[in-house]
N, C-alpha and C positions, 0 to 999 in steps of 0.2 A: 428807850432813852430819846428825848426830844432834842432837835437842833434849835439854834437861835439864828435868826435872820435879821440883817442889818437893812431897814427899809428907809429910803428917801421919802418923807412924809408928803411932799407935794406931788411927786410923781408917781408914788406908790411903787417904786422899782426897787427890786431886790439887789443889793449891791455887794453883800458879803454874807457869809455863814460861818458859825463856830459850832463845836460839837458840844460844849458844855457852857453852862452859866457862868462858870469862873474864868472862861476864855473871852467873855465879852470885855471890850475896852470901851473908854469914854467916848463919846461922840458928840458931834454939834448938835445943837438944838433942832436942826432940820432933818435930824435921822433919829430913828429909834429901833429898839430891839424888839422882836417878836418871835415867841415860841411857835415851832413848827414842827412837821413830820420829819422823821429820819430820811436821809438821802440814801439811795442805794449807791453801790461802788460804780463809779464811772459817770455818775449824773452831775450836772452842773446846776447853780443857780438859775440859770437861763431856762430850765426846765420846770420852774416853780413860778406862781403868780402870787402876789399879795392882794387879798380880796377886799372888797368895800367893807365887809363886817370885820375887818381886823385880823384875818386869819391867813395863813400860808398854805396853799394847796399845789399838788402836782398838776401841771397842765394836761389837758387831754390831748391824744394824739390827733393830729390833722390828718383827715382823709383827702388825699390828693384826687383831683378829678380824674375822669376816665380818659380825657384828652392829653392831660399832663403824663399820666401813667404810659399811655400808648407812645407819646412822643420819644419818652426816654427808652422804651423797650424795642421800638422798630429798628431793624438794622439800618445803618447809614445808606445813604443812596448809592454809593460806591459798591456797598456789599449787595444791595438790591438789584444793581444792574449786572453785577457779576452772576448773581443766581439766575437772572432772567437769560443772560447769554450761555451759560453752562447747563443750567436745569431746566430752562424753558419757563414758560407761563404758568404750567400746573405746579412746579416746585416753588416759584415765587408766590404764587396765591396760597399755597399750604403754609408757608412762612408766615405771611401776613395775617391769615385767617387765626393762626394760633395766638397771635397777639390780640386780634380782635375779640376773640372769644375769651380770653385771659381778662381783659379789661372792657366789659361791654357797655354800651351806651345805656344810661339808666332809662326805664320805661317812663314815658310821658304821659 
């Protein structure tokens, strides 16, 4: 069963969705209803794009860069200093190496 997406014609932005054709309501001429794919539970219209050929597609997941992944996974500076003080350089290096190995730099 398809969903129907309300699209702003000028910006191609999806602004609403209904589950059945009967649920569509009258809209201003700046908007149009477009048939599109079913949404999975928990998804929102922000996870879908209106394409230039007039279709609605699910956005592809974005891949974060290794720098961003590392930044969010390294321990805080306070935790790192604590690890250095209590565990020494080898313990600190082992913890940091785990993160670097999990999110390696791309080959150039």
